[in-house]
SELOMI-843097 format. One record per atom (N, C-alpha, C, O): residue in one letter; x, y, z. Coordinates in steps of 0.1 Angstrom, whole numbers, padded with zeros to 4 digits, always signed. Example, Ala and Ser with C-alpha at 12.3 -4.5 7.8 and 13.67 -1.06 7.14 Angstrom:
! residues 2
A+0132-0057+0078;A+0123-0045+0078;A+0132-0033+0078;A+0142-0033+0085;S+0128-0022+0071;S+0137-0011+0071;S+0129+0000+0079;S+0134+0011+0080;
! end
This chain:
! residues 304
M-0578-0019-0018;M-0588-0026-0009;M-0581-0026+0006;M-0570-0031+0009;S-0592-0020+0015;S-0582-0017+0028;S-0598-0026+0039;S-0608-0031+0034;Y-0595-0024+0051;Y-0600-0028+0058;Y-0599-0017+0066;Y-0593-0006+0067;K-0615-0026+0079;K-0620-0012+0085;K-0624-0022+0102;K-0634-0029+0104;I-0614-0021+0111;I-0621-0030+0122;I-0631-0017+0129;I-0631-0005+0126;T-0638-0024+0138;T-0649-0015+0148;T-0650-0019+0153;T-0658-0029+0152;I-0643-0016+0172;I-0647-0018+0187;I-0657-0005+0193;I-0655+0007+0194;T-0667-0013+0196;T-0676-0004+0204;T-0671-0003+0215;T-0670-0014+0220;T-0668+0007+0222;T-0665+0004+0234;T-0669+0024+0242;T-0674+0031+0234;T-0667+0033+0255;T-0672+0042+0259;T-0666+0053+0260;T-0654+0054+0255;H-0670+0063+0266;H-0661+0078+0265;H-0647+0076+0270;H-0638+0078+0262;D-0647+0072+0283;D-0633+0073+0290;D-0621+0066+0285;D-0609+0068+0287;A-0627+0054+0276;A-0618+0040+0272;A-0617+0043+0260;A-0616+0032+0253;N-0618+0056+0252;N-0619+0048+0233;N-0604+0056+0238;N-0600+0051+0249;E-0598+0063+0233;E-0580+0063+0230;E-0578+0055+0239;E-0587+0060+0246;L-0572+0043+0248;L-0565+0034+0254;L-0569+0027+0239;L-0560+0023+0231;I-0585+0025+0235;I-0588+0016+0225;I-0582+0018+0210;I-0580+0008+0203;S-0579+0030+0207;S-0571+0041+0192;S-0561+0036+0193;S-0557+0029+0184;D-0552+0037+0204;D-0540+0029+0214;D-0538+0015+0211;D-0526+0013+0208;I-0543+0009+0210;I-0545-0004+0211;I-0543-0008+0194;I-0536-0017+0189;L-0551+0000+0188;L-0557-0003+0171;L-0538+0004+0163;L-0532-0002+0153;L-0533+0012+0167;L-0527+0017+0161;L-0517+0006+0168;L-0514-0001+0158;E-0514+0003+0174;E-0509-0009+0182;E-0500-0016+0172;E-0488-0017+0170;G-0515-0021+0165;G-0515-0036+0155;G-0514-0030+0140;G-0519-0037+0131;G-0508-0014+0137;G-0508-0012+0128;G-0520-0003+0124;G-0518+0003+0114;A-0532-0001+0128;A-0532+0004+0123;A-0529+0019+0108;A-0517+0020+0105;T-0536+0025+0103;T-0534+0042+0097;T-0536+0046+0099;T-0531+0057+0095;G-0542+0046+0103;G-0548+0057+0107;G-0570+0056+0117;G-0576+0046+0113;I-0574+0060+0123;I-0581+0059+0132;I-0596+0070+0134;I-0596+0082+0136;S-0601+0066+0134;S-0614+0074+0135;S-0627+0071+0152;S-0633+0063+0159;V-0626+0081+0152;V-0640+0083+0170;V-0650+0083+0168;V-0650+0089+0157;N-0658+0081+0171;N-0670+0087+0166;N-0677+0086+0178;N-0683+0075+0179;D-0678+0096+0192;D-0682+0096+0209;D-0702+0109+0208;D-0705+0121+0210;P-0706+0099+0205;P-0720+0116+0206;P-0719+0120+0218;P-0729+0126+0221;S-0713+0120+0225;S-0707+0132+0240;S-0703+0140+0235;S-0705+0151+0239;D-0691+0139+0219;D-0682+0150+0218;D-0696+0161+0213;D-0696+0172+0218;F-0708+0154+0202;F-0714+0168+0196;F-0717+0177+0203;F-0715+0189+0199;D-0725+0176+0223;D-0729+0180+0229;D-0716+0198+0233;D-0718+0208+0240;E-0703+0190+0222;E-0691+0203+0227;E-0687+0215+0226;E-0682+0224+0232;I-0696+0209+0206;I-0699+0216+0189;I-0708+0226+0195;I-0718+0225+0203;D-0699+0241+0187;D-0701+0249+0182;D-0716+0247+0172;D-0716+0240+0161;L-0728+0253+0176;L-0741+0248+0163;L-0741+0257+0146;L-0747+0255+0135;N-0729+0271+0152;N-0733+0278+0144;N-0717+0278+0135;N-0714+0284+0125;G-0709+0267+0143;G-0697+0266+0133;G-0695+0262+0126;G-0702+0252+0125;A-0685+0262+0113;A-0681+0252+0102;A-0680+0240+0105;A-0681+0235+0094;V-0678+0230+0115;V-0681+0215+0115;V-0691+0213+0114;V-0697+0210+0104;W-0696+0213+0123;W-0714+0216+0124;W-0716+0205+0111;W-0719+0193+0112;D-0713+0219+0095;D-0720+0209+0082;D-0721+0196+0078;D-0731+0190+0073;Y-0702+0192+0083;Y-0701+0177+0080;Y-0708+0169+0093;Y-0699+0163+0098;L-0719+0166+0098;L-0722+0159+0112;L-0735+0161+0103;L-0741+0170+0098;D-0738+0145+0105;D-0752+0136+0095;D-0760+0130+0112;D-0754+0122+0120;E-0771+0135+0115;E-0775+0130+0121;E-0777+0119+0136;E-0778+0122+0148;K-0776+0108+0128;K-0774+0097+0130;K-0761+0097+0137;K-0760+0086+0143;D-0744+0107+0141;D-0734+0108+0142;D-0733+0109+0153;D-0723+0106+0160;K-0746+0114+0158;K-0753+0119+0169;K-0759+0112+0184;K-0761+0117+0195;Q-0761+0095+0178;Q-0767+0094+0181;Q-0762+0079+0186;Q-0750+0080+0183;G-0764+0067+0191;G-0755+0055+0193;G-0740+0052+0205;G-0735+0061+0212;E-0734+0038+0207;E-0725+0036+0215;E-0711+0045+0206;E-0711+0051+0195;V-0700+0043+0220;V-0694+0052+0209;V-0684+0040+0209;V-0681+0032+0218;T-0679+0043+0189;T-0669+0032+0188;T-0661+0038+0178;T-0665+0047+0170;V-0645+0031+0181;V-0635+0032+0174;V-0633+0027+0158;V-0642+0025+0150;E-0629+0027+0157;E-0627+0025+0141;E-0608+0025+0137;E-0600+0034+0142;G-0603+0016+0128;G-0590+0010+0130;G-0591+0009+0114;G-0599+0003+0108;F-0582+0015+0109;F-0582+0014+0088;F-0566+0006+0091;F-0556+0010+0097;F-0568-0007+0086;F-0556-0018+0075;F-0555-0017+0067;F-0567-0016+0062;D-0544-0015+0055;D-0540-0023+0046;D-0543-0040+0044;D-0541-0048+0034;D-0549-0042+0057;D-0545-0058+0051;D-0546-0069+0064;D-0535-0066+0070;V-0552-0080+0072;V-0556-0080+0080;V-0554-0096+0077;V-0555-0103+0067;S-0549-0100+0095;S-0542-0117+0091;S-0552-0120+0106;S-0561-0114+0112;G-0545-0134+0110;G-0551-0140+0125;G-0541-0136+0139;G-0542-0140+0150;E-0532-0129+0134;E-0526-0130+0140;E-0530-0116+0146;E-0534-0117+0158;L-0529-0102+0141;L-0535-0094+0141;L-0554-0091+0154;L-0558-0082+0162;F-0561-0105+0148;F-0567-0105+0151;F-0568-0112+0171;F-0574-0108+0182;S-0561-0120+0167;S-0557-0123+0179;S-0557-0119+0193;S-0562-0121+0204;F-0543-0108+0185;F-0532-0091+0197;F-0542-0087+0199;F-0544-0085+0211;L-0555-0082+0188;L-0564-0080+0196;L-0571-0085+0204;L-0574-0081+0215;S-0574-0095+0198;S-0588-0099+0214;S-0580-0107+0228;S-0587-0111+0237;Q-0567-0108+0231;Q-0554-0104+0235;Q-0557-0095+0244;Q-0563-0099+0254;K-0554-0083+0241;K-0552-0072+0243;K-0567-0061+0249;K-0567-0051+0257;L-0578-0065+0242;L-0593-0062+0249;L-0594-0067+0258;L-0601-0060+0267;E-0590-0078+0261;E-0596-0093+0273;E-0588-0083+0283;E-0595-0083+0293;L-0573-0073+0284;L-0565-0073+0291;L-0573-0063+0296;L-0574-0059+0308;V-0582-0056+0285;V-0587-0036+0285;V-0596-0046+0300;V-0592-0044+0312;K-0606-0056+0297;K-0619-0051+0301;K-0613-0059+0317;K-0621-0057+0326;K-0601-0068+0320;K-0596-0072+0338;K-0590-0059+0340;K-0592-0056+0352;E-0584-0052+0336;E-0579-0044+0340;E-0585-0030+0343;E-0589-0028+0355;M-0586-0022+0335;M-0594-0008+0335;M-0607-0009+0345;M-0618-0016+0346;P-0602+0001+0352;P-0613+0002+0363;P-0626+0010+0363;P-0635+0013+0371;C-0623+0014+0348;C-0642+0028+0340;C-0644+0013+0333;C-0639+0003+0329;D-0656+0020+0332;D-0667+0008+0324;D-0664+0012+0308;D-0667+0021+0301;V-0654-0003+0305;V-0647+0003+0284;V-0662-0002+0275;V-0665+0000+0264;G-0667-0009+0283;G-0681-0014+0279;G-0683-0027+0270;G-0680-0038+0276;S-0688-0028+0258;S-0688-0041+0255;S-0671-0052+0248;S-0666-0063+0250;L-0666-0039+0237;L-0658-0042+0229;L-0661-0053+0220;L-0654-0063+0217;D-0672-0049+0218;D-0672-0060+0207;D-0665-0054+0193;D-0661-0043+0190;M-0665-0070+0182;M-0654-0060+0180;M-0658-0066+0160;M-0660-0078+0160;T-0659-0061+0148;T-0659-0064+0140;T-0650-0060+0128;T-0640-0053+0130;T-0653-0065+0114;T-0649-0062+0107;T-0651-0061+0094;T-0658-0070+0090;E-0648-0052+0083;E-0652-0051+0066;E-0649-0043+0059;E-0646-0031+0061;K-0650-0050+0046;K-0633-0050+0035;K-0647-0033+0031;K-0659-0032+0031;I-0632-0021+0027;I-0638-0012+0024;I-0632-0003+0011;I-0627-0011+0003;E-0632+0004+0008;E-0620+0013-0002;E-0620+0023+0005;E-0626+0030+0013;D-0605+0021-0003;D-0593+0030+0001;D-0600+0044+0014;D-0611+0048+0011;V-0596+0047+0022;V-0602+0059+0029;V-0598+0068+0026;V-0585+0069+0023;D-0608+0080+0024;D-0601+0089+0016;D-0602+0104+0034;D-0612+0111+0037;W-0586+0104+0042;W-0588+0105+0058;W-0595+0125+0049;W-0607+0127+0053;L-0592+0131+0045;L-0598+0140+0039;L-0616+0143+0050;L-0619+0149+0060;S-0622+0136+0038;S-0635+0131+0043;S-0634+0129+0063;S-0637+0138+0072;V-0631+0122+0064;V-0631+0117+0079;V-0630+0128+0089;V-0639+0132+0097;W-0619+0133+0086;W-0620+0142+0094;W-0630+0155+0097;W-0634+0159+0108;K-0632+0162+0082;K-0645+0169+0082;K-0655+0164+0085;K-0665+0169+0080;R-0659+0152+0094;R-0672+0144+0099;R-0670+0149+0110;R-0677+0157+0116;Y-0655+0144+0114;Y-0650+0140+0133;Y-0645+0158+0139;Y-0649+0165+0149;Y-0637+0160+0131;Y-0630+0169+0136;Y-0636+0179+0139;Y-0645+0183+0131;K-0634+0187+0152;K-0641+0198+0156;K-0623+0211+0163;K-0614+0203+0167;P-0620+0224+0163;P-0616+0231+0167;P-0612+0231+0181;P-0621+0235+0189;I-0600+0228+0185;I-0598+0225+0201;I-0598+0242+0209;I-0588+0249+0207;E-0609+0246+0217;E-0603+0263+0214;E-0602+0259+0231;E-0609+0251+0237;L-0591+0267+0236;L-0584+0271+0247;L-0581+0286+0250;L-0580+0296+0242;E-0580+0287+0261;E-0582+0304+0269;E-0564+0311+0262;E-0563+0323+0263;K-0556+0305+0259;K-0543+0313+0252;K-0543+0312+0235;K-0542+0321+0227;V-0546+0297+0234;V-0540+0290+0221;V-0554+0285+0212;V-0566+0285+0218;S-0551+0281+0198;S-0565+0274+0197;S-0559+0264+0184;S-0548+0267+0179;V-0567+0246+0179;V-0561+0243+0170;V-0569+0244+0160;V-0580+0250+0163;F-0570+0240+0148;F-0575+0248+0138;F-0573+0232+0128;F-0562+0226+0131;P-0582+0226+0117;P-0579+0218+0105;P-0580+0232+0093;P-0586+0242+0091;S-0569+0222+0087;S-0564+0242+0071;S-0579+0240+0072;S-0579+0236+0083;W-0589+0240+0069;W-0605+0240+0064;W-0610+0250+0066;W-0614+0258+0057;I-0611+0252+0078;I-0613+0265+0087;I-0603+0276+0084;I-0593+0273+0079;S-0606+0288+0085;S-0599+0300+0085;S-0609+0307+0104;S-0621+0309+0105;P-0599+0308+0114;P-0600+0311+0122;P-0599+0329+0118;P-0595+0337+0109;E-0609+0328+0135;E-0614+0344+0131;E-0608+0350+0148;E-0607+0344+0158;G-0606+0363+0145;G-0596+0372+0165;G-0581+0369+0159;G-0576+0365+0149;D-0575+0375+0178;D-0564+0377+0174;D-0558+0362+0179;D-0548+0356+0175;K-0565+0359+0188;K-0561+0345+0192;K-0545+0336+0186;K-0541+0334+0174;P-0541+0334+0192;P-0521+0325+0188;P-0533+0313+0182;P-0543+0311+0190;Y-0533+0305+0169;Y-0538+0290+0170;Y-0525+0288+0149;Y-0520+0294+0140;V-0529+0271+0158;V-0520+0259+0151;V-0533+0255+0138;V-0545+0254+0140;R-0525+0253+0126;R-0527+0243+0118;R-0530+0235+0114;R-0535+0237+0103;I-0531+0222+0118;I-0525+0210+0109;I-0539+0201+0098;I-0551+0203+0098;E-0532+0193+0090;E-0538+0189+0079;E-0540+0174+0085;E-0535+0168+0095;P-0547+0171+0076;P-0558+0151+0080;P-0541+0150+0078;P-0533+0158+0075;G-0540+0133+0081;G-0533+0124+0082;G-0528+0109+0089;G-0523+0111+0100;A-0528+0105+0087;A-0529+0088+0093;A-0521+0093+0110;A-0526+0087+0119;A-0517+0097+0110;A-0510+0100+0124;A-0511+0109+0132;A-0503+0113+0141;F-0530+0114+0126;F-0538+0122+0141;F-0532+0126+0142;F-0524+0131+0134;G-0536+0128+0158;G-0531+0134+0168;G-0534+0146+0172;G-0525+0154+0175;T-0551+0150+0171;T-0558+0164+0165;T-0557+0171+0184;T-0549+0181+0183;G-0559+0171+0190;G-0556+0171+0206;G-0573+0170+0214;G-0577+0176+0225;E-0580+0160+0204;E-0592+0159+0208;E-0595+0148+0221;E-0605+0146+0228;H-0587+0143+0220;H-0579+0131+0233;H-0583+0141+0243;H-0586+0152+0240;Q-0584+0135+0259;Q-0581+0140+0271;Q-0567+0141+0267;Q-0561+0149+0260;S-0564+0133+0273;S-0544+0135+0273;S-0539+0144+0263;S-0529+0151+0267;T-0542+0146+0252;T-0536+0157+0246;T-0547+0172+0249;T-0539+0182+0252;K-0555+0174+0250;K-0560+0182+0257;K-0552+0190+0268;K-0547+0201+0272;M-0555+0175+0273;M-0550+0183+0293;M-0530+0190+0292;M-0526+0200+0299;C-0521+0183+0281;C-0507+0183+0281;C-0513+0197+0277;C-0514+0205+0287;L-0515+0202+0268;L-0517+0217+0258;L-0520+0222+0274;L-0511+0224+0283;T-0534+0223+0277;T-0532+0232+0287;T-0528+0234+0299;T-0531+0243+0307;L-0518+0223+0300;L-0507+0230+0313;L-0493+0232+0308;L-0482+0233+0314;L-0499+0231+0291;L-0485+0239+0284;L-0483+0252+0287;L-0474+0258+0291;T-0498+0257+0281;T-0504+0269+0280;T-0505+0279+0296;T-0504+0291+0297;K-0506+0272+0304;K-0497+0275+0315;K-0485+0282+0318;K-0486+0293+0324;E-0474+0279+0315;E-0464+0280+0319;E-0461+0292+0309;E-0469+0293+0300;K-0448+0301+0311;K-0443+0318+0305;K-0434+0308+0293;K-0424+0301+0297;L-0438+0309+0278;L-0431+0299+0270;L-0422+0311+0268;L-0412+0308+0275;E-0420+0321+0264;E-0415+0330+0260;E-0400+0327+0261;E-0394+0323+0272;G-0394+0329+0250;G-0373+0326+0250;G-0373+0313+0255;G-0367+0310+0265;K-0380+0304+0249;K-0374+0289+0259;K-0375+0280+0251;K-0380+0280+0240;Y-0369+0273+0256;Y-0367+0262+0246;Y-0372+0246+0250;Y-0369+0239+0259;V-0383+0243+0237;V-0396+0235+0247;V-0392+0220+0234;V-0389+0220+0222;A-0392+0212+0242;A-0393+0198+0232;A-0406+0188+0234;A-0414+0189+0242;D-0405+0183+0228;D-0426+0172+0222;D-0414+0156+0216;D-0408+0152+0206;V-0416+0152+0233;V-0411+0145+0227;V-0425+0131+0222;V-0437+0134+0224;G-0422+0121+0217;G-0433+0113+0211;G-0440+0121+0205;G-0450+0122+0212;C-0442+0131+0191;C-0447+0144+0189;C-0465+0141+0185;C-0474+0146+0190;G-0464+0132+0174;G-0472+0130+0165;G-0474+0140+0156;G-0465+0144+0147;S-0488+0145+0158;S-0490+0157+0148;S-0484+0170+0153;S-0490+0179+0148;G-0474+0174+0161;G-0464+0185+0172;G-0480+0194+0174;G-0476+0205+0169;I-0490+0196+0177;I-0492+0200+0182;I-0488+0208+0196;I-0487+0220+0196;L-0486+0198+0209;L-0479+0208+0215;L-0466+0217+0210;L-0469+0229+0211;G-0455+0215+0205;G-0439+0216+0202;G-0450+0232+0191;G-0452+0244+0193;M-0453+0225+0185;M-0459+0241+0171;M-0465+0250+0186;M-0457+0258+0190;A-0475+0249+0192;A-0481+0260+0200;A-0475+0263+0212;A-0481+0273+0217;A-0463+0259+0220;A-0453+0265+0221;A-0445+0276+0211;A-0442+0288+0215;L-0443+0272+0201;L-0442+0282+0194;L-0447+0293+0192;L-0440+0303+0192;K-0456+0294+0190;K-0470+0302+0188;K-0473+0309+0194;K-0480+0319+0193;L-0464+0301+0209;L-0469+0316+0223;L-0455+0321+0232;L-0453+0326+0243;G-0449+0318+0223;G-0436+0323+0222;G-0421+0321+0226;G-0413+0329+0230;A-0420+0312+0224;A-0407+0298+0223;A-0401+0302+0210;A-0406+0304+0199;R-0390+0303+0216;R-0373+0303+0207;R-0373+0290+0202;R-0366+0293+0192;R-0375+0279+0201;R-0373+0270+0195;R-0382+0254+0201;R-0386+0250+0212;A-0381+0250+0191;A-0388+0233+0197;A-0384+0227+0186;A-0381+0229+0174;Y-0384+0213+0197;Y-0377+0200+0193;Y-0387+0188+0196;Y-0391+0183+0206;F-0389+0185+0182;F-0398+0172+0177;F-0390+0155+0176;F-0382+0151+0168;C-0394+0151+0184;C-0396+0131+0182;C-0407+0124+0181;C-0418+0125+0185;D-0401+0111+0171;D-0412+0102+0171;D-0407+0094+0168;D-0398+0097+0160;L-0409+0077+0170;L-0404+0069+0165;L-0414+0065+0151;L-0409+0056+0144;D-0427+0070+0145;D-0432+0068+0137;D-0430+0078+0123;D-0437+0088+0121;P-0420+0073+0113;P-0421+0078+0100;P-0436+0088+0096;P-0436+0099+0091;Q-0450+0078+0101;Q-0457+0083+0096;Q-0460+0100+0098;Q-0462+0110+0091;A-0459+0097+0115;A-0465+0110+0123;A-0451+0121+0116;A-0452+0133+0113;I-0441+0113+0116;I-0428+0127+0117;I-0434+0137+0099;I-0435+0149+0099;E-0437+0126+0083;E-0441+0124+0076;E-0452+0137+0076;E-0451+0146+0069;N-0465+0135+0089;N-0470+0148+0093;N-0472+0159+0094;N-0478+0167+0088;L-0462+0158+0108;L-0453+0169+0111;L-0445+0176+0100;L-0443+0188+0098;H-0440+0169+0095;H-0436+0182+0084;H-0446+0191+0079;H-0447+0203+0078;V-0457+0181+0074;V-0467+0193+0061;V-0477+0203+0076;V-0484+0213+0072;N-0477+0200+0088;N-0483+0207+0097;N-0468+0221+0103;N-0469+0230+0111;L-0457+0217+0097;L-0450+0226+0101;L-0449+0239+0093;L-0449+0251+0098;L-0450+0235+0079;L-0451+0242+0071;L-0469+0251+0064;L-0473+0262+0060;L-0474+0243+0066;L-0485+0251+0067;L-0484+0261+0085;L-0494+0267+0089;N-0473+0261+0092;N-0478+0272+0099;N-0468+0283+0098;N-0467+0293+0105;E-0457+0278+0084;E-0449+0290+0083;E-0437+0289+0097;E-0436+0300+0103;F-0432+0282+0099;F-0428+0286+0113;F-0411+0293+0105;F-0415+0297+0094;D-0404+0295+0105;D-0389+0292+0101;D-0384+0286+0105;D-0383+0288+0117;E-0377+0276+0102;E-0363+0266+0100;E-0360+0265+0115;E-0364+0258+0124;K-0350+0278+0113;K-0345+0278+0123;K-0348+0278+0135;K-0339+0280+0143;T-0365+0274+0141;T-0378+0276+0148;T-0377+0261+0158;T-0382+0260+0169;Y-0368+0248+0149;Y-0371+0239+0150;Y-0363+0231+0149;Y-0354+0237+0144;S-0360+0220+0150;S-0356+0207+0150;S-0366+0195+0148;S-0378+0196+0151;V-0360+0183+0143;V-0372+0170+0144;V-0362+0157+0135;V-0354+0158+0126;K-0366+0144+0145;K-0356+0139+0147;K-0367+0123+0151;K-0373+0120+0161;T-0367+0117+0138;T-0373+0103+0141;T-0362+0095+0147;T-0352+0089+0144;A-0371+0097+0160;A-0361+0081+0169;A-0373+0080+0182;A-0385+0083+0184;S-0362+0076+0190;S-0372+0073+0204;S-0375+0077+0208;S-0367+0086+0208;L-0386+0082+0215;L-0377+0091+0230;L-0369+0104+0227;L-0372+0112+0218;L-0357+0102+0237;L-0343+0110+0232;L-0337+0110+0227;L-0331+0119+0221;D-0334+0097+0228;D-0320+0090+0218;D-0317+0101+0209;D-0322+0110+0202;G-0305+0098+0213;G-0296+0111+0203;G-0297+0121+0201;G-0292+0128+0192;F-0306+0126+0212;F-0306+0140+0212;F-0299+0148+0228;F-0304+0145+0239;H-0295+0151+0228;H-0286+0160+0239;H-0287+0172+0241;H-0280+0174+0251;D-0290+0182+0239;D-0297+0196+0244;D-0303+0191+0258;D-0308+0182+0264;K-0300+0209+0258;K-0308+0210+0274;K-0319+0213+0275;K-0318+0224+0269;V-0336+0213+0279;V-0343+0222+0276;V-0355+0228+0289;V-0356+0221+0299;D-0363+0242+0286;D-0368+0245+0294;D-0378+0238+0300;D-0380+0235+0312;V-0387+0234+0286;V-0400+0226+0291;V-0400+0211+0285;V-0393+0211+0274;L-0404+0201+0287;L-0405+0193+0278;L-0416+0186+0283;L-0418+0183+0295;C-0425+0182+0270;C-0441+0176+0269;C-0438+0166+0261;C-0431+0165+0251;A-0446+0152+0272;A-0444+0139+0265;A-0461+0131+0266;A-0463+0126+0276;N-0468+0131+0259;N-0480+0126+0258;N-0478+0112+0254;N-0480+0107+0243;I-0473+0106+0264;I-0474+0085+0257;I-0477+0079+0269;I-0476+0088+0278;T-0479+0069+0274;T-0482+0056+0282;T-0476+0060+0297;T-0465+0065+0300;A-0482+0057+0301;A-0472+0051+0318;A-0457+0047+0319;A-0447+0051+0325;D-0461+0037+0312;D-0449+0021+0313;D-0441+0035+0309;D-0436+0039+0319;I-0438+0043+0296;I-0430+0053+0291;I-0427+0058+0294;I-0415+0060+0293;L-0438+0068+0305;L-0432+0080+0314;L-0425+0076+0317;L-0415+0082+0317;M-0425+0061+0323;M-0413+0059+0338;M-0400+0054+0335;M-0392+0053+0344;K-0400+0050+0325;K-0393+0051+0321;K-0380+0064+0310;K-0368+0065+0306;L-0389+0069+0310;L-0381+0084+0305;L-0372+0092+0316;L-0362+0098+0315;A-0381+0089+0327;A-0383+0101+0339;A-0366+0097+0346;A-0364+0105+0356;P-0358+0091+0344;P-0340+0099+0343;P-0336+0105+0328;P-0331+0116+0326;T-0338+0095+0320;T-0334+0108+0311;T-0338+0113+0307;T-0332+0116+0297;I-0352+0122+0309;I-0357+0136+0308;I-0344+0145+0322;I-0338+0155+0319;A-0344+0141+0330;A-0337+0147+0342;A-0323+0148+0335;A-0324+0159+0331;E-0314+0145+0332;E-0304+0149+0323;E-0305+0162+0309;E-0296+0169+0305;R-0316+0163+0304;R-0316+0166+0291;R-0327+0186+0297;R-0331+0194+0290;L-0327+0186+0311;L-0334+0198+0317;L-0325+0211+0319;L-0314+0207+0324;N-0325+0222+0318;N-0325+0235+0324;N-0327+0232+0336;N-0331+0222+0341;E-0321+0247+0341;E-0328+0242+0356;E-0339+0254+0357;E-0341+0264+0351;N-0347+0246+0371;N-0360+0252+0366;N-0369+0247+0357;N-0380+0252+0354;A-0363+0237+0352;A-0374+0235+0341;A-0386+0228+0345;A-0386+0223+0356;V-0395+0228+0338;V-0405+0222+0332;V-0410+0208+0327;V-0414+0210+0316;V-0412+0198+0329;V-0422+0181+0323;V-0432+0187+0326;V-0438+0191+0337;I-0436+0186+0309;I-0452+0179+0319;I-0458+0167+0307;I-0456+0163+0295;I-0465+0165+0318;I-0470+0146+0311;I-0476+0146+0308;I-0480+0158+0305;S-0483+0133+0303;S-0501+0130+0303;S-0495+0114+0293;S-0485+0108+0288;G-0513+0112+0295;G-0510+0099+0293;G-0516+0090+0297;G-0522+0082+0291;V-0515+0089+0315;V-0516+0080+0329;V-0533+0079+0329;V-0543+0086+0329;I-0531+0067+0328;I-0545+0062+0333;I-0546+0065+0349;I-0535+0069+0354;K-0560+0064+0358;K-0560+0065+0365;K-0551+0057+0379;K-0544+0061+0388;E-0559+0043+0374;E-0549+0029+0386;E-0534+0029+0386;E-0527+0023+0394;R-0528+0041+0371;R-0506+0036+0375;R-0509+0054+0379;R-0507+0059+0368;A-0510+0058+0381;A-0509+0069+0386;A-0498+0079+0397;A-0489+0088+0396;E-0506+0068+0410;E-0497+0068+0417;E-0485+0061+0417;E-0479+0059+0427;E-0481+0056+0406;E-0473+0047+0409;E-0463+0056+0399;E-0453+0059+0404;V-0464+0062+0385;V-0461+0073+0380;V-0459+0085+0383;V-0454+0092+0375;L-0464+0089+0400;L-0459+0101+0405;L-0451+0098+0414;L-0448+0109+0418;E-0444+0089+0422;E-0437+0079+0431;E-0424+0079+0420;E-0416+0087+0424;K-0421+0072+0408;K-0412+0069+0400;K-0410+0088+0396;K-0400+0088+0389;Y-0413+0096+0396;Y-0405+0111+0390;Y-0403+0115+0408;Y-0391+0118+0410;F-0413+0115+0422;F-0407+0117+0430;F-0391+0110+0435;F-0382+0116+0439;S-0392+0097+0432;S-0380+0095+0430;S-0368+0098+0424;S-0357+0094+0429;F-0369+0105+0415;F-0361+0117+0406;F-0360+0131+0413;F-0355+0139+0405;G-0362+0136+0424;G-0364+0152+0419;G-0368+0157+0418;G-0364+0169+0419;Y-0384+0152+0416;Y-0394+0161+0400;Y-0403+0169+0415;Y-0408+0161+0423;K-0404+0177+0416;K-0422+0184+0423;K-0430+0190+0414;K-0429+0198+0404;L-0440+0182+0424;L-0451+0185+0419;L-0458+0200+0409;L-0466+0205+0418;K-0460+0208+0397;K-0463+0215+0395;K-0475+0216+0396;K-0479+0222+0406;D-0485+0210+0388;D-0495+0215+0386;D-0510+0206+0382;D-0519+0214+0379;Q-0514+0195+0380;Q-0521+0187+0380;Q-0536+0186+0374;Q-0546+0191+0378;L-0535+0179+0365;L-0553+0178+0362;L-0556+0166+0353;L-0548+0159+0347;E-0574+0165+0355;E-0578+0149+0355;E-0594+0151+0345;E-0603+0159+0345;D-0591+0140+0337;D-0610+0139+0327;D-0612+0129+0332;D-0602+0126+0338;G-0621+0121+0334;G-0624+0105+0332;G-0614+0100+0337;G-0611+0108+0347;E-0606+0088+0336;E-0595+0084+0338;E-0583+0081+0338;E-0574+0074+0343;W-0586+0095+0329;W-0572+0103+0324;W-0565+0115+0330;W-0571+0126+0331;R-0552+0112+0336;R-0547+0117+0344;R-0529+0126+0336;R-0520+0121+0329;A-0532+0144+0342;A-0517+0147+0338;A-0509+0159+0347;A-0515+0169+0351;Y-0498+0156+0349;Y-0489+0158+0349;Y-0479+0177+0353;Y-0480+0184+0343;A-0477+0179+0356;A-0464+0197+0352;A-0456+0192+0364;A-0462+0188+0373;F-0444+0192+0364;F-0430+0187+0377;F-0421+0198+0378;F-0414+0196+0368;V-0416+0205+0382;V-0402+0209+0380;V-0391+0201+0388;V-0394+0192+0396;R-0380+0206+0385;R-0366+0202+0387;R-0353+0209+0387;R-0342+0204+0389;
! end
């Protein structure tokens, strides 16, 4: 028996709520955002997995837990109260409900809510859909680590990455999750990718995805580590889709791991923290090359 905690929120805040549930120990996340369905190709395979009721109502974020406790509910309540006070956008009611459920079938969850990510140079598909055409694509398997590319911050980071000339480059994917960014770089010609994440579940899911995409083992390395701990190579492109506080902490460490004229791509920055993050990176000699925004989220590309 497992537990599902559901929090009602908004489109702009659903990624932040997902992060809070994961921080509380959720083994998986499912987001039901009616606005997402406006973007789905009605002729695509994914539409077959959607019910009419999925396209209606408020945004809800579901976190799945092996167990729940008073400490967990206290933690979530404190975090949600902080979100209400500090987020500059509408975060919704943040009503929280809990229910007992049978063990979660992650494949079914993904098939209901996942849609392919289509960018100009690369696509991201789940394993059960066969892509068409000649565009490079990344295939991923469902897993508790998720990291599907659907959220604003991941998609913006991926968009900035695809603007770079990656042929022959050494790329680092810091806090890699399911590895979409590093794998996309390899698909676009990078000679090598380094993946790291502190979460063993994410690393386990990453290994599955690397095998699924049939990458040569000589083209990548993987480490279960906090940020860049234990990594001393110099790279040409570094991606980090994390949080504002961690990104600022990374700024001086990243500088020591870059080749000349390297590009640093960061995402996961909420609008209200954007100025603070930019000032931090400018103070370490980074120059802004490009930037994207989507709702309350920001992503930046720097050169150094």
